[in-house]
N, C-alpha and C positions, 0 to 999 in steps of 0.2 A: 281534496279526494275523502270521498267518505272510505269508512274502513271495510265496508261489503265490499267496494269494487277492488279495491287494495287487496285485500284477501280473496279475489277473486281471481285479478291479476298472476298473483300466487302460486294459486291453484292451478291457471292454463300453463305457467313453466314449469310445473310439476310433470302434469301429463306430456308437456311436448318434451323433456328429457327423457320420460320411459317409452315414448310410443315410439315407433320405425320412423326413421327418416328417411329423407328422400335421396341420402346418399346410401340407405341400404334395400332399394330395391333390385332384381332379379337381373343380373346379367341376360340383355336381349341375345336370342337364339343367333350364332355365329357359322356361318360356312367354312371360313379356311382362316388361321392365324396361324404363321408361320415365317420363320427368320432365313433364309438364302444366303448360304456364305458362300463368298468366293475368295477361298484365302489365298495372300495376307492382302486382297485389296479393298474388296467390302462386303457387308450384309446386308442385304435387303430386305426388311421389314414389310407383308402384307398382310392387311385385314382384309375378311370380305362378311359382308351382311345382309342379311336379305333387304331387298330392295324395298319393300314394306313395313322398315325398320323406324322406326323413331328418333334413332339417333342425327343430330346435328352437328355435333364437333365428336373428333377425337385427336385425343393425343397420348403422346408412346412415351414412354419410361423405356429406359434401359441401362443399364454398368455391367461391369466387370468384378468378378471376385479379386480385388490384392487387396493389401495391406496400406493403407493410407489416413493419416491424420483428417483427410475431409473425405465422410464419407457422402456425396452426394449423384443423385444416376442423373443423367440427362433426361431431358424433358422436350420432345418436339413436337409444338402443334402440326397435324398433317391435314392435307385436306382432302373433304370425303370424295368420290368420283362416282355419281348417280347412271347407273345404265338399268335397262330393261329387267336384269336378271338380279343384281344386285348392288349394292353399295360399300365402297374400295375405297380403303385409303394405303398409299405405299410409299412408302421412303425410303432411300440408300445411305446407312452410313460407311462416308469415302473414306478409307481411311487413310488415306494419300493426305487427308489434311489431317490427320490426328495422329499416324503412327500407327501403327498395330501392335496388338499383345501378344506373348509366345504359344504355342502350341501350348495345349494344355489348361488354356485357360477359360475358363465358366464364363460364360454370356448369359444374363438372363434379362426379360423384357415385360412388357404388360400393356396392355391400353386402357387413358381413362377416355371412357365414353359418355357424353353428354346427350340427354334427350331434350325434347321441343318443350317439358315443362321443368327443363334445368336440375332434373334428376341428376347425379354423378352415378357408374357403376366401375369398379374394374374388373377388368376379366383375371382367370388364374395364371397366375404368373407363371411363363416357361422359361426352357434352360436348355444350352448346348454347351458343348466342350469346340474349343479351336484344334483342327485336326491337320497339319500339314501331310495331303491323301496325295503327294509324289512320289509317296514312300510306303513300301511294308516295312513295318517300325515291327521289330521285338522289345520284350522289357524284359528288365530283374531289377528286383527290389530287397532293399535290404535295410535294418537300424532306422529309418525314414527316408532313406536314398531310392528315386524310383531311377533309373538310368534304360535311356529310350536308344536304339540303333538299329540300321538298316543293312551299315555292309562292312563282311568277314562277320570273323568273333572276337571282337573288340569288347562288347559289352559287359562279359563278367571279370574280365582284367581290369579294368577301369571304372568295375564299382567299386571291388578288390581295393583299391589304389584309392577311391573317398572313401571306403569306412575307415583303410588307416589311417588317411588325413584328420579324418573327424575323431579317433580314438586320440592322437598326438593331442588335436584340441582341449581333447576333456583328459589326459591326464598332464601335458604339462602346464594347460592352461584356466583347468578347469572351467573350460566353456561348452555349453551343451545346445544340441541342435534345438531351438525351441519351434520349429514349424517343418515340416515335409518342405521336401527340395528334388526338384525335377531338372534333369541332364537329358539335351538331344542331343546325340552325337551326331551329326554327319558328316559324311565318305567324303567329305571335303570342305574349303573354306568358300568357294563358290556355290553351292551347292546351301550350305548355311547362308549365307548372307539374298541370296535369294528369296528368303524365307522371312525378311528382317528388312523394313523400309527404310529409307536415313539410315543405314550404316555403311562403315567408310570401306572404302574399296579395297582397304590392307589387311580388314578387320578380320583375327581367326575365330573369337569367339565375343559372345553378345553374353551379359550378364543382366536380367530381370531383377532387380532387389525386389520390389515392392509386390512383383507374382511367384517371389522363390522359385524363380526359372533361371538355368547356363543351356545357352548355343555353344557349342565349338565345332568347330570344323576339325575332324581328324583323319587323316586316312590310315586303312591299316599298318602300314607300314613303318609307320611313328607314332601308335598309340600305344607302345612297350617305353619309351622315354619321353619323347615333347608329351603326348596325352594324358600320362602317368599323373604328370610334375603339373600338367596344365589343369583337369580334372582337382587335383587337390590345391593346388594357388585358388582358384576360382572357385569351391568349396567353402574355404577359411574365410572370402571376403563376405560370405554370405551370412557366414554361422556369425561372426565378430558383428555384422551390421546387427542381425538378429537380436543377439544380443546384450547391445547395446541402441536397440532403435527410442526413437523418443523425437519428439514433437517438438523441442524447447531447445534443442543442443544436437549431440553427434557427430558433427565434426571431428575428422581425425588427421590430424595432419598423417601427410602424403610416407613420410617416412616409417610413422605406424602402421598403415596401414597398409604398406607394400610386405612389410618387415615381418607383418605377422602371418601372411599370406605364405611369403616364404619358407618362413621356420615351418606352417604345418607340411611343406613339402618333404619334408624331410632332412638326410643331410644333406648339406649345402652340395652344391656338384662343381664339378672342376673349373667351370666359368666364373662361377661364384667365389670361388679358390683363386684363383687366377687373378681376378679383380681385384682381391682385398691384398693377396699378396706384393701385388705391382703397386698400389694405393699406398699401402704401407710403408715401402722401399721408397716409395719417391715421395711422402708425406702430403700428397695428394689429393684428400678428403677435402670433399665440397661440407663449408660451415653447416651443421645440420641444421641450422636454421632458414635455411636457401630451401634443404627440403620439406621441408612443410606444404610446401604446395607443388609445382607441374616439376615432373624431375627435367631434366635437358632433353632436347631433343638428337644429339648424337650421339651414336649408336654408344661409343666407347662411356662417354661420361653420362650415359645411362645407366650402364651396365656397372659402372664402380657406384653411383646412385641406389641402385637395387644391390649390389653387395654391401655397402655401407649399412641401408637400412635394416638389413637381415640381420649383420652383427652387433648392432646398439641394441635390439629386442631382445638378442641373444643374452648380449652381455645382463638387460635389466631382468629377465626371466633366470638367470643363472645368481643373478645376485640377491634380489629382491625377492624370488616366488613368484607365484603363479597369483594370489593371494590381492599384491600391489597392483599385478599388472588388472584383473578385473575392477578392484577402485580406481584406476585410472578410465580405463572405458566408459564406465558407470557417470566418474566426473564430468569428461567430457561431453556424455548423452545430457546431462543435468545443465549443459549452458556451461561449465568454466572453460577459460582458453584454454591454449595448448600450455603458456605457460603456469595461468592459474593452478590448471589439475597437475602439475607436474609435480609445484611445490604443494603441493595439496597432499601427495600421495608419498611424493618422493623428496620432496624439502628444498631441492632447486629447481631453476628454468627449463628452458632448452637448452640457452650455454652451458650452464650449471651441467647438465646432464652430458654435453659432449664433452667438456675437461675430465669429467668422470672418468670417461670411456674411451678418451684418447690417454687417460694413464693406465689404464688398465690395459691397453693395446703397447704401452711402450715408447705412444710416438709424444714430443715435446709439445708445452704447454701454447696457443693459440691463443692472441690478444683477441678479446672482448669487446668491442660498443658498449655504450651504455644503452642499455633498450628501453627504448622509445615509452615515453609515457602515453598508456591510453588514453583519445580523444573523453571526453565525459559525453553519453550519449543524450543526458537533459538539454543539453547543449542544441541538440537538433533533433528533431521529434520526428520519430519516424516509427511506422507501425511495422512490425517482421510477418510474412506470411505465415499460415499454418504449412507446415512441408513443403511440398513440391507443388508446380504447376497439374492441375489434374491433367491427365493422358484422355479422357474422354470430357473434354466442354460442355458446355449446352450451350448448342447451338444458338448462333445473336438473333434468329428469330425467336429462339423458344423465351430470350432473358428481354428479349423488347416490350412480347405481348403476352404476360404468364395470364393463365386460364384465368379466368374470375372465379371464388373460391363463395360453395351453396352454400354453406351451413352458415352463410350472413346475410339470411334474409330476415325480412320484419319481425318473425319470430324470435330471431336472436336480438332483433336492435329494441327487442322488449324487455328479452328475458334475460339479456346479456348487460351489455353496457347501457344500453337507454334503460333499463331497470331503474338503476341509481336517482336518477331524478325522481321518477316516483316516491321511490323507496324514504326519500329526504320531504320529496310532498304530501306524500301520505301520514310520514310522522309529526310530522308542522299540520298538516288536519285533524290527527289523531289529540295535536297537544293543544290545539285552538277548540276541539268539542269537551276536552274535558275543562279545561279554563272556561270557557262558557257555562257547564253544568255545575263546576262551584261557586262561579259567581250567582248563579239561581238560586242556590241555597241557602245564600245571606240574605 
């Protein structure tokens, strides 16, 4: 390659880099661009363009605002339907296939449009907030907590309970609210269940951790007792989850998770004290290690498990203080197992903690079998997923046929990767020319 040709190509690349690209063309005229919500069932996205537009392909991009380890918007190629008056794209997100976000969640969407020349433009991003319009909501806010309700005068009372629980978490554990939280207090559990797809028939509340939103069904006559304690309990789950949020770990044993939440409720209720006293008198507490996972399904055994969890957490906080509890949560968030995290922070594993707690309770020693040796992960290679599965997966059609990228045309094949061979040839040509000139001088 002659040096002049090589320099000419470099100049062409420089001009291409600073010249307006195809992706910078103006957005074509838009007749209509809307998202029609039928909450909680579906969202219909409709785009209308003039009939004479040069657009040949449309891809819908949408997502909701939430906390996630993998932030990826859904992309859906949508067929364009031509009429005499317009060119339209129409697609419906059916939430019965994916589950629905809670009320208060922000949805955004935009369209990527490609014309006959291969130019791609993006429509201005739009957004809306999901709401349950069946009820006339009232709202009160304090200390980063917004509480919505519509039945009775329960709002201020439940907000006071939530802020008191938050203060207890801050004072006794040093754990502060990281992101604002929303409560939606429904007038009954049935009303609450109608707002959420795929919720159990017995559920009285649902916590959406990634959205920092809690839905609870509270009748006015149960707000003063059950409602107040439930609000504080569920808030504790969110606050401790925010404090120790992690994409590499974050698993907390159930006895710790529920014990912290019950501690945040305040002084133990009569039911908890009765369960503690009964299990202590009978020496019938379950092995603490057995409460790392699910609690018993039987109501009496489950009540004892909750009471035991509260007592163990209370023992840790009273004996070692709040800084150690924070260290434990952060060690778990860093990917340590329960035994490893306890050993790192308190110098004991689960069995050692139970033995110390039982001694403090005046209970006899329990024989503990040897702790199993963990299997080395190196023997069975695995790939750990990043966080939870996305609640808004990219539809199969979009994943099967991704839209082509228009930045990789002939210009890039020359000025991008394709330029490397030319650089080599240019260098070789220049070296050969210099060698020829040196030889002509000899």
